[in-house]
N, C-alpha and C positions, 0 to 999 in steps of 0.2 A: 504329885508326878512333877518333873521340873525337864527343861531344855538344856541337854550337855552339851550339844555341839549345834552350829549354825554354819551352813556354806551357802554362799549366793553367788551365781553365775549370772552377769548381765541383769541383775535385777538392779532397777532405779540407777542410781549413780556408782554401783559396784561392777566392775569387769569380774573381778575375783576376790573373793574374801573367806577365810575361815575364822570362826571365833569358837574358843573353849568356854562355856559357862559355868557356873557354880551353881548347887542349891543355895536359898538364901538371897541376900540383895546384891544385885549387878548394878553397878552404875556405869551408864554411857555419858561422857562428859566430853564437848566439842563445840565451839562456836557455832552459831545457826547458819544452816546450809551446807554443813560438813558430812552430812547422811546418818546421823543417831537415829532421827525417826525409821529412815530406811530399813534399819536392822530389827526393829520392834514391829514394824509393818509387817514384814516378812514371816516371823512368828506367829502372829496373830493370822494374818491370812491363811497359813497352813491349818488353823483352828476353823476358821469362818468360810474359807475361800471368797472373803471379801475385803475390801480395804476400808477403812476410816476416814480415806483422805479423796478416792475419786470412786466415780460410779461403775467404771469398767476396767477392764485389765490393762489396756493398752498401753496407760503412762507406766504401768509396772516394768516394762522391757526396757533396757537401756537403750538410749538413741544409737540407732545404727545397727542393732542387733536384730536378729529374726525371733529370738525366744529367750526366756528368761528361766534359771532352774533356782529352785529354794529346797536345800537338804536341812533337815532338822533331825537330830537324834532325841528322842523322848524316853524318858526313865520314868517308870511306873513301877514302885514297889521292886523286885528284885529281876524286872524285865525291862529290856531297851528295845525299840522300834526306830527304825530309819525310815523317814518319810521324804520321798522325793515328788516333787510339783514341777512339773513342766507347763509354762506359759507362753503360749503363740498367739499372735496377733491373727484375729480372723479364723481360728480354728477351736475345736473343743480342747481345752488342756486336760494332760493326761497326768497320772499318778502312779506311783509303784510304792509298794512297802517292802522293805528289807530284801530290795535289789528283786523282788518277784516281777513277775509280768504286769507290763503297764497295762492300767484299766481307768477307769472315769475319774475323775477329780474328786466328786463327792462320796467315792468307797472309802476315803481315808478320813472323814468327817466322824469325831467322837475319840480318835485315839490321842489329840491333843484338845484341852480345854483351856481356852484364855480369858480373861477379861481385862480390856483396855480402856482407860479413861485418859481424856485428850482434851485440850482446849476446844477443839471441835464438838465436844459434848455439850457445850452450853448452847448448841441448837435444839437440843433434845428438850430443853425448857423453853427457849425463846422461839426456835425455828418453825416450820412446816409439819404437818402431820407424816409426811412421807418418812422424815427421818425417825420419827417415833416408831412407826410401823417397822422399818428396818432394824431398830433396835429389838422388837418383839419379836422379829422373825428370825434373827441371828441368835438370840437366846434359846429360841425353841429348836432350832437346828441342832446346837450343843448339846440340849438335852435329848433331844430324839432326832439322831442323823435322818433317818429315813424321811422326815418332814421336808428336807431340801428337794426331793424329787416332787414331793406334791405341790410345792411353793412354785417351781420351775414349770409343770403342768398347769398349774392355775393361772400363770401369767401368760402362756402360750393360749389358753383359752380365750382369756379376757382380750388378747391383741385378735384373735380370729373374729370373737363376737363383735368386737369395735369397728371392725373391717366390714361386717356384714349390716351394723347398723349404718355406717356411712352409705352403702350402697342403697340401702332402704330409705335412707333420706333424700337421696337423689331421684329415686323412684317417686316418692310422694312430691319433690318440689316439680318433677314434672308433669304432675296432676293426675297420677295414677294411684290406686289403693295397693300398698305394699302388701306382699304375701308374708306373714309372720310366721308360718309354719316352721321354716328351717330356722328361725330365731329360737323359736319353743326347743328346738332340739339343742342348741348351744346354751338355753338356759337351763336344762337339765344337767350338762356336763358342768358348767359353772357353779350350780347348786351342790352338787354332789362334791367337787372338789372345795368349794368357798366353805362347806358346812363344817368339813374336817378342819380347815385352816383356823375358821373362827372360835369352834371348840377348843383347839390348842391355847388360842390366844385368851379366852376368857379363863380357861384354867390358869395359865401363866400369871395372868394379873391379878387374879385370887391368890396365888403363891407368893407374889412379889408384894403384893399390898401390907402386911404387917412386917415384913423385911424392910420396906423402903421407909416407913413410918420410924422403925427402931432405926436404921440408919442415920437418917436425918437429925432425929434426937442427938445422936453421939456427935454428928460433925457440926453442928450449927449450936445456935443459942436457944434451940427450941423454941422460936416464936412462933407458934402454930402448928397443926398438925400437919403433915404432908400426906396426901392421899391420891390414890389412881383410879380413875374411871375409863373403862372400856366404852366408847362412844360409837357405836356402828350403826350403817345404814340398814342393817339386818335387825328386827326386833327379836329380842332374846326372850326366853321363857321367865315370866316375871318371878322376882325373888329367887332366883335359880343364879348363883354366881358361877357356875360352871356348866351351862346348859350342854347337852349331848349333841353329837354330830347329827343324828337323824333329826332331829328336833330343828336344830338350825338349818338345815338341808331343805326340810318343808319351808320354814318359814322365810329363806333366802329365794324359793322357788316362787311363792306368793309374793313377795317383795318384788322380784322382778317382773311378774304378769303386770302388777301395777303400774310398774314405773314404764313400761313399752310405749306407751304416748309420748313420753317426754324424751325416752332415750333415742325413738326414731326422729323426734324434732332436731333433736341436738346432735346426733349422731355419735354418741358416746355411752359407755356402759356407766350408770350411776348407783349400781346397787353390787355390794359386795365386800370381801376383806381390802382392796385396794381403794377403798374410797373412806376407811375408817381411821379413828384416831385414838390416841391414848391421852386421854385429859389428866394434866397435873393440876392439882390444887392445893393451895397452902393456907390454913386456917379459914378454910373453907371459899376463898377468891382464887380466881384462876391463876396460877404460877405465872403462867405467859401475859404480860402487861402491868401485874400487881407485884410480884416479887422483885426485891431489890437485886443488885447485881451480884451481891455476897449471898443472898437467898437462893439465888439462880444457880450458883456454883455449889452450894450445899445440897441442892435437889439433884442435879445432874450427878453429884459423887453420891448422893445414897442410892442412885438407881443402880450406879456399878457395883456399890458395894453391897446391895441387895442381890445382884445377878452372882456375885462371886460366893454369897452365902449358900444361894439355892443351886447352884453347880457343885457344890459340896466341899466350900472352903472352910472347914472347921476351924481355921486357924485364926480368921478374923474375929474378933469379939464383938458379935452382934448375937442376941437372943434368939433361940431356935426352938421352939417348944412343939417340934415335929410339923408333919405335913398338915395344913388347912384341911377343913371338911371336904373342901371343892376337889380335893386331890386324892381323896381315900378311894377305894374301892375299885369299879371299873374305870373311873374318870384319871385315876394315878396309872393303872395299867396301860391304859389306851395311850396317854400322853407323855408321860415322864418315865417311866419304869426303866431302869436300868440296873441289872444285876450287879454291875460293878462299880456302882456310883459311890460306895464306901472306903474303902481302903486304899489310901493314899492317892486320893481322887481330887485334891485341892487343885483348881485352875493355876496356870501361871498369871499373875498379877503384872500388869503393865501400867506403868506411870510416865505417859508420853509429855514431858515438858510441862506438866501441871504445878510445880510446887511454886514457880515464879509467878502464876496467876494467883495464886493462895495468899491471903493475909497472915499474919504469924500464927495467930491461934488456929486457924484450920489447918495451916501446913504442919503445926506440932500434932493435931489432932490425928489428922490422916496419918503420918509416919508412926505413931502410937499403936493406930488400929491395924495397919498393914504389915508391922516389922514380923510380927512371927509367922508370916504367910511362909508355905514351902518354897516359894521362888517369887521373886520381886525382881522386875526389870524398870530401870528408872533412866530418863533420859533428862540429861542438863545441860545448859549452856555453860555454866562455871560450877567449880565444884561446891561453893558456898550454898547453892541452890538445892543440894542434896542434905536433907537431915542425916546427922551423925550416924543415928541408927540404921540408915538405909544405904551407906557408902559401900560396905563389903568389899566385893571384888569391883575393882576399878577398872574402866576401859577409857583409853583417850582415843578420840575418832577425829580424823582428817580427812582430807578429801580422797576417797577410795580405800583408806587404809583404817585399820583397827588395832590397837596397840594396847596389851595387858600392862597396867602401871603397877609400880611398886612390887 
């Protein structure tokens, strides 16, 4: 798949802009602060309904405007789909496909798939667990779009359960015994949703593990094995890399009941997917705190390349010996089954200002790996930062304008 056209209205720095894109490499070149990242951010947002730069949508709307509109034309095989997303501050975002009736924004998930690598990705290795949880969840949603609703429902339950815990804490602080019967009702809801999310994450990590190891070996000097471990507040079935949702629901319910005293004392939810972490190790040591700057970049890059390969990116030269055992049978059907996963399903690969951050060897290796991809979007401050094999169609970016060069 590839994006053939991008149109923005009141998105970030752009009052209005239209860009015709090509399959293969497309390079956006311009000085810092001119709006290059805004263009690729809009494309990635269409695929994930999230930004790699901000946690909420309000900054995406141009200052002084009431809403922003992103239109993308996505070509897959011999079919083209036009996606229109309307982002409105303080209101639910709306979407339409091929000028159809406006509906929920998440209804467009799955039409476009992207993998974006940016300087912010260094936080996947060096930052807090929240960023790594977001990495897993955004990848799950691209593999299984219906997971977006599940994640939203779980977040709502956690907020409501946490509000109840705060009120129970106040009751306890006043010297009265809190009634936990209502809390048990919310436990059941949280465990039912949380068990499904945990099952998806466990299966995803099992699928990523060999691909990350292979990608790290290709983009680094291979000093140590890059490994992933999903560390959860909910005990998983021993020895099972992808435990089932029912088993995890039961385990989470038991863990919640055991944590009641501590949760009421602190007034926060202590058990569930929102408390978990993806632990990255290199040569048996935690990457966070032990990996060098270059090794951290290689690990972050390996996570994105492995994601690309898992999403169907057959063009990137990573070994793929089929789905791991954790994704076979019912686990694969429930979590990742996509009947259109094969033909022309390669995601759009976005490299946002990353070549300036990499040393010469890593820059050359990355360019060599991604050049065969169906479509690569590159941003750079100067043409020299774009490897020759990725220059392709070139666009000069100045404030509010994008012009095809050459």
